[in-house]
SERODREN-493952 format. One record per residue (C-alpha): residue number from 0; z, y, x. Coordinates in steps of 0.25 Angstrom, whole numbers, plus 5000, padded with zeros to 4 digits. Example, Ala and Ser with C-alpha at 12.3 -4.5 7.8 and 13.67 -1.06 7.14 Angstrom:
BEGIN
(0, (5031, 4982, 5049))
(1, (5029, 4996, 5055))
END
This chain:
BEGIN
(0, (5141, 5002, 4807))
(1, (5154, 4999, 4805))
(2, (5158, 5001, 4792))
(3, (5164, 5013, 4788))
(4, (5178, 5015, 4783))
(5, (5177, 5015, 4768))
(6, (5169, 5002, 4771))
(7, (5178, 4996, 4777))
(8, (5187, 4996, 4764))
(9, (5174, 4991, 4756))
(10, (5179, 4977, 4754))
(11, (5189, 4982, 4743))
(12, (5181, 4990, 4737))
(13, (5178, 4985, 4721))
(14, (5167, 4978, 4719))
(15, (5159, 4989, 4711))
(16, (5161, 4998, 4721))
(17, (5159, 4992, 4731))
(18, (5142, 4987, 4725))
(19, (5142, 5003, 4723))
(20, (5146, 5007, 4737))
(21, (5136, 4994, 4740))
(22, (5123, 5001, 4732))
(23, (5127, 5017, 4738))
(24, (5123, 5012, 4751))
(25, (5110, 5003, 4747))
(26, (5104, 5013, 4739))
(27, (5096, 5004, 4732))
(28, (5091, 5017, 4724))
(29, (5081, 5018, 4736))
(30, (5077, 5007, 4738))
(31, (5061, 5003, 4735))
(32, (5067, 4991, 4727))
(33, (5079, 4994, 4714))
(34, (5088, 4985, 4709))
(35, (5081, 4984, 4696))
(36, (5070, 4980, 4702))
(37, (5078, 4967, 4706))
(38, (5080, 4955, 4697))
(39, (5092, 4950, 4692))
(40, (5102, 4942, 4700))
(41, (5097, 4953, 4714))
(42, (5107, 4953, 4725))
(43, (5108, 4962, 4739))
(44, (5110, 4954, 4749))
(45, (5113, 4955, 4765))
(46, (5113, 4963, 4775))
(47, (5110, 4976, 4764))
(48, (5123, 4974, 4757))
(49, (5131, 4971, 4769))
(50, (5127, 4986, 4773))
(51, (5129, 4991, 4765))
(52, (5146, 4987, 4762))
(53, (5145, 4993, 4776))
(54, (5137, 5006, 4774))
(55, (5128, 5005, 4787))
(56, (5115, 5002, 4778))
(57, (5102, 5007, 4784))
(58, (5093, 5017, 4773))
(59, (5084, 5006, 4768))
(60, (5095, 4996, 4773))
(61, (5086, 4980, 4772))
(62, (5092, 4975, 4758))
(63, (5091, 4958, 4754))
(64, (5090, 4955, 4741))
(65, (5092, 4938, 4734))
(66, (5087, 4940, 4722))
(67, (5086, 4928, 4710))
(68, (5073, 4922, 4714))
(69, (5058, 4926, 4719))
(70, (5062, 4935, 4730))
(71, (5047, 4935, 4734))
(72, (5042, 4938, 4722))
(73, (5051, 4950, 4719))
(74, (5048, 4956, 4732))
(75, (5034, 4955, 4730))
(76, (5035, 4960, 4715))
(77, (5042, 4973, 4722))
(78, (5028, 4974, 4731))
(79, (5021, 4977, 4717))
(80, (5029, 4987, 4712))
(81, (5036, 4994, 4724))
(82, (5029, 4998, 4736))
(83, (5032, 4988, 4750))
(84, (5027, 4975, 4751))
(85, (5032, 4959, 4753))
(86, (5036, 4952, 4764))
(87, (5039, 4938, 4762))
(88, (5051, 4933, 4771))
(89, (5053, 4918, 4766))
(90, (5045, 4912, 4756))
(91, (5054, 4902, 4753))
(92, (5066, 4906, 4752))
(93, (5060, 4916, 4745))
(94, (5063, 4928, 4752))
(95, (5054, 4942, 4754))
(96, (5053, 4956, 4761))
(97, (5051, 4971, 4750))
(98, (5048, 4980, 4760))
(99, (5046, 4996, 4756))
(100, (5048, 5009, 4758))
(101, (5058, 5005, 4772))
(102, (5064, 4995, 4766))
(103, (5066, 4981, 4766))
(104, (5071, 4972, 4755))
(105, (5071, 4956, 4756))
(106, (5072, 4948, 4745))
(107, (5075, 4935, 4743))
(108, (5078, 4923, 4733))
(109, (5092, 4919, 4731))
(110, (5098, 4906, 4737))
(111, (5105, 4900, 4729))
(112, (5109, 4901, 4713))
(113, (5117, 4916, 4715))
(114, (5118, 4926, 4725))
(115, (5132, 4921, 4730))
(116, (5123, 4908, 4734))
(117, (5117, 4915, 4739))
(118, (5128, 4926, 4750))
(119, (5132, 4911, 4751))
(120, (5120, 4906, 4761))
(121, (5117, 4918, 4768))
(122, (5122, 4922, 4784))
(123, (5133, 4930, 4784))
(124, (5142, 4934, 4774))
(125, (5141, 4950, 4780))
(126, (5128, 4946, 4772))
(127, (5130, 4938, 4760))
(128, (5137, 4951, 4752))
(129, (5126, 4953, 4740))
(130, (5125, 4965, 4730))
(131, (5120, 4960, 4717))
(132, (5110, 4967, 4709))
(133, (5116, 4966, 4695))
(134, (5123, 4973, 4683))
(135, (5134, 4971, 4691))
(136, (5130, 4973, 4707))
(137, (5141, 4965, 4714))
(138, (5143, 4961, 4728))
(139, (5145, 4947, 4732))
(140, (5152, 4943, 4744))
(141, (5153, 4928, 4744))
(142, (5156, 4924, 4758))
(143, (5166, 4935, 4760))
(144, (5156, 4945, 4768))
(145, (5161, 4958, 4765))
(146, (5173, 4955, 4770))
(147, (5166, 4950, 4783))
(148, (5159, 4962, 4785))
(149, (5172, 4973, 4786))
(150, (5178, 4964, 4794))
(151, (5165, 4963, 4805))
(152, (5164, 4949, 4802))
(153, (5150, 4939, 4805))
(154, (5151, 4928, 4796))
(155, (5143, 4914, 4793))
(156, (5151, 4910, 4781))
(157, (5142, 4896, 4780))
(158, (5137, 4890, 4793))
(159, (5126, 4883, 4783))
(160, (5121, 4897, 4781))
(161, (5118, 4900, 4798))
(162, (5109, 4884, 4797))
(163, (5101, 4890, 4786))
(164, (5093, 4902, 4795))
(165, (5096, 4899, 4811))
(166, (5093, 4916, 4813))
(167, (5107, 4918, 4805))
(168, (5116, 4917, 4819))
(169, (5110, 4929, 4825))
(170, (5106, 4936, 4812))
(171, (5123, 4937, 4813))
(172, (5124, 4941, 4827))
(173, (5113, 4951, 4822))
(174, (5123, 4957, 4813))
(175, (5135, 4958, 4821))
(176, (5126, 4966, 4832))
(177, (5121, 4976, 4818))
(178, (5137, 4975, 4813))
(179, (5147, 4972, 4824))
(180, (5151, 4959, 4817))
(181, (5162, 4950, 4823))
(182, (5155, 4935, 4821))
(183, (5166, 4925, 4814))
(184, (5168, 4914, 4824))
(185, (5164, 4905, 4815))
(186, (5151, 4912, 4813))
(187, (5149, 4909, 4828))
(188, (5152, 4896, 4830))
(189, (5139, 4893, 4820))
(190, (5133, 4903, 4827))
(191, (5134, 4895, 4839))
(192, (5131, 4885, 4834))
(193, (5118, 4887, 4826))
(194, (5112, 4896, 4838))
(195, (5100, 4885, 4841))
(196, (5095, 4887, 4828))
(197, (5091, 4901, 4829))
(198, (5076, 4898, 4835))
(199, (5074, 4890, 4823))
(200, (5072, 4906, 4817))
(201, (5061, 4914, 4817))
(202, (5058, 4920, 4829))
(203, (5057, 4935, 4821))
(204, (5069, 4935, 4813))
(205, (5076, 4930, 4827))
(206, (5070, 4942, 4834))
(207, (5071, 4950, 4822))
(208, (5087, 4947, 4821))
(209, (5087, 4949, 4836))
(210, (5082, 4964, 4835))
(211, (5093, 4969, 4827))
(212, (5103, 4961, 4835))
(213, (5100, 4969, 4846))
(214, (5101, 4983, 4837))
(215, (5112, 4981, 4832))
(216, (5124, 4990, 4837))
(217, (5133, 4977, 4841))
(218, (5121, 4970, 4849))
(219, (5129, 4966, 4862))
(220, (5140, 4959, 4854))
(221, (5129, 4952, 4847))
(222, (5124, 4949, 4858))
(223, (5134, 4943, 4864))
(224, (5134, 4937, 4854))
(225, (5120, 4929, 4852))
(226, (5123, 4925, 4868))
(227, (5138, 4920, 4866))
(228, (5130, 4911, 4853))
(229, (5116, 4909, 4862))
(230, (5111, 4913, 4847))
(231, (5096, 4917, 4856))
(232, (5098, 4909, 4867))
(233, (5082, 4906, 4866))
(234, (5079, 4918, 4869))
(235, (5089, 4924, 4877))
(236, (5089, 4932, 4890))
(237, (5095, 4924, 4901))
(238, (5094, 4935, 4911))
(239, (5108, 4944, 4912))
(240, (5113, 4949, 4900))
(241, (5116, 4964, 4899))
(242, (5134, 4967, 4899))
(243, (5131, 4970, 4886))
(244, (5150, 4973, 4885))
(245, (5146, 4986, 4891))
(246, (5136, 4990, 4882))
(247, (5139, 4998, 4869))
(248, (5153, 5003, 4875))
(249, (5147, 5010, 4887))
(250, (5131, 5012, 4883))
(251, (5134, 5020, 4871))
(252, (5142, 5032, 4879))
(253, (5129, 5035, 4886))
(254, (5118, 5031, 4876))
(255, (5115, 5038, 4864))
(256, (5114, 5029, 4852))
(257, (5100, 5030, 4851))
(258, (5099, 5026, 4865))
(259, (5110, 5016, 4863))
(260, (5101, 5010, 4854))
(261, (5090, 5010, 4860))
(262, (5093, 5001, 4873))
(263, (5102, 4994, 4868))
(264, (5093, 4983, 4859))
(265, (5081, 4982, 4869))
(266, (5093, 4981, 4880))
(267, (5101, 4971, 4873))
(268, (5087, 4963, 4867))
(269, (5083, 4962, 4882))
(270, (5097, 4957, 4886))
(271, (5096, 4946, 4874))
(272, (5083, 4939, 4876))
(273, (5072, 4935, 4885))
(274, (5058, 4941, 4886))
(275, (5053, 4926, 4881))
(276, (5066, 4928, 4870))
(277, (5060, 4940, 4866))
(278, (5046, 4934, 4866))
(279, (5050, 4921, 4857))
(280, (5057, 4933, 4849))
(281, (5044, 4939, 4846))
(282, (5049, 4952, 4847))
(283, (5041, 4962, 4849))
(284, (5029, 4962, 4862))
(285, (5035, 4977, 4863))
(286, (5050, 4973, 4863))
(287, (5048, 4961, 4870))
(288, (5040, 4971, 4883))
(289, (5053, 4982, 4882))
(290, (5064, 4971, 4884))
(291, (5055, 4964, 4895))
(292, (5052, 4979, 4903))
(293, (5069, 4980, 4900))
(294, (5073, 4964, 4906))
(295, (5064, 4968, 4917))
(296, (5071, 4983, 4922))
(297, (5083, 4977, 4918))
(298, (5081, 4967, 4930))
(299, (5075, 4975, 4940))
(300, (5089, 4982, 4936))
(301, (5095, 4987, 4953))
(302, (5107, 4990, 4948))
(303, (5103, 5006, 4952))
(304, (5095, 5012, 4942))
(305, (5081, 5005, 4948))
(306, (5084, 5016, 4959))
(307, (5080, 5006, 4969))
(308, (5068, 5003, 4960))
(309, (5053, 5011, 4965))
(310, (5049, 5024, 4959))
(311, (5037, 5014, 4952))
(312, (5048, 5006, 4946))
(313, (5057, 5016, 4942))
(314, (5047, 5023, 4934))
(315, (5041, 5009, 4930))
(316, (5054, 5005, 4923))
(317, (5054, 5019, 4915))
(318, (5041, 5017, 4912))
(319, (5045, 5001, 4905))
(320, (5057, 5005, 4900))
(321, (5055, 5022, 4898))
(322, (5057, 5020, 4883))
(323, (5068, 5007, 4884))
(324, (5075, 5012, 4896))
(325, (5089, 5015, 4889))
(326, (5090, 5000, 4888))
(327, (5087, 4997, 4905))
(328, (5098, 5010, 4903))
(329, (5108, 5002, 4895))
(330, (5108, 4993, 4907))
(331, (5110, 5002, 4919))
(332, (5123, 5007, 4926))
(333, (5131, 5018, 4918))
(334, (5128, 5029, 4928))
(335, (5115, 5025, 4928))
(336, (5113, 5026, 4912))
(337, (5118, 5038, 4912))
(338, (5106, 5045, 4920))
(339, (5096, 5035, 4916))
(340, (5098, 5039, 4902))
(341, (5100, 5055, 4904))
(342, (5083, 5052, 4911))
(343, (5079, 5043, 4900))
(344, (5084, 5054, 4889))
(345, (5073, 5065, 4895))
(346, (5060, 5062, 4889))
(347, (5056, 5071, 4902))
(348, (5061, 5063, 4913))
(349, (5048, 5059, 4922))
(350, (5054, 5045, 4925))
(351, (5062, 5040, 4912))
(352, (5051, 5045, 4904))
(353, (5040, 5042, 4914))
(354, (5025, 5048, 4910))
(355, (5013, 5054, 4915))
(356, (5013, 5068, 4918))
(357, (4998, 5070, 4916))
(358, (4990, 5063, 4907))
(359, (4977, 5054, 4909))
(360, (4966, 5065, 4904))
(361, (4976, 5076, 4912))
(362, (4973, 5068, 4922))
(363, (4958, 5066, 4919))
(364, (4955, 5079, 4920))
(365, (4961, 5085, 4930))
(366, (4960, 5075, 4939))
(367, (4943, 5070, 4932))
(368, (4946, 5057, 4932))
(369, (4943, 5046, 4922))
(370, (4954, 5036, 4916))
(371, (4956, 5021, 4922))
(372, (4966, 5015, 4930))
(373, (4967, 5028, 4941))
(374, (4971, 5036, 4931))
(375, (4981, 5028, 4925))
(376, (4986, 5025, 4941))
(377, (4987, 5042, 4942))
(378, (4994, 5043, 4930))
(379, (5003, 5034, 4936))
(380, (5007, 5039, 4948))
(381, (5009, 5052, 4941))
(382, (5019, 5046, 4929))
(383, (5027, 5039, 4943))
(384, (5029, 5055, 4951))
(385, (5031, 5061, 4938))
(386, (5041, 5052, 4936))
(387, (5050, 5053, 4951))
(388, (5048, 5070, 4949))
(389, (5037, 5072, 4958))
(390, (5029, 5078, 4946))
(391, (5034, 5090, 4938))
(392, (5023, 5096, 4934))
(393, (5009, 5094, 4928))
(394, (5002, 5101, 4942))
(395, (5011, 5093, 4950))
(396, (5006, 5079, 4941))
(397, (4990, 5084, 4944))
(398, (4993, 5087, 4958))
(399, (4997, 5073, 4959))
(400, (4988, 5069, 4952))
(401, (4977, 5073, 4960))
(402, (4982, 5068, 4974))
(403, (4985, 5053, 4969))
(404, (4971, 5054, 4963))
(405, (4965, 5060, 4977))
(406, (4973, 5049, 4984))
(407, (4968, 5036, 4972))
END
């Protein structure tokens, strides 16, 4: 989300007023963990502070607190007082997560002798901004993150910090996808230098970042960077890529925002990662199948909206991709896109939303059939006939069923 004009001047706001604005936007009074529950020396860091400055917070934002010590013990204590559960994230680094009533709250013990020193160990300047929770709350910004934030620039202020966690370059490009940041040239050189270290991060963490990245509003820009840097080369799709240049500017003219948000993540994920890559990164079986089906039909595209295909194959396409069809439509010719979208939007279109006109119970009763392979074949036949406009009523479907059964 682009900052409003009021937000663009926030760098000039008095410290006390800035704290007030951030606290109002955070709405921490609705959080299950109250400020009074936190130990002295606690600070809120990272994304919540950043997004509060940009006025782009979710209704229940993820919160990251740095506490002086004993973060895991503190989190476990909260589960005794407040309805929720504790998940230990990193026992060695003393990090835990408290989940309660839709809120996700992470606690980590401070690294270094002060919160400022902790901030200097973070990945990017826009994530190294903190709000203290003492008698006089302050915004801490030792690395110049607020300036970078409002100049829309991603900066890794210390090369060593990227080595501390090989996932950080991928996380940085994910932030670009979500916030439309430009990549600082020196930071880009760091990403290129350490791109080969990404496989040292866990597959689950890599998967989570990629899933967020393809859902970002500026994912196309981020994916171009990923490919240029070679960050996900180990898992990448080597087949012909989609033309990302034409997507946002042209697709949004004919796709509704909801359709666009449905179509793009799957299309981009399929374009970015191979089937083997999706498997190695432990994407869910359902997600892998969705990508596999979309990739299969994309490769078969005849450039004529599949009009050269047999009826059987065209029906199979719509059965395979019914829910995900916008991800294929987004890759068709413009004239075909409008026709396909119009038909897909109609829930009663018999080809774009294929179904059997008669259920199994009705067929068993009317034709004195029993369950089995032949009943399934009959229902597939009726679905096919309906999809191509040869059955327009219940009576026509019953007669077609009787004719089919007579000959089979």
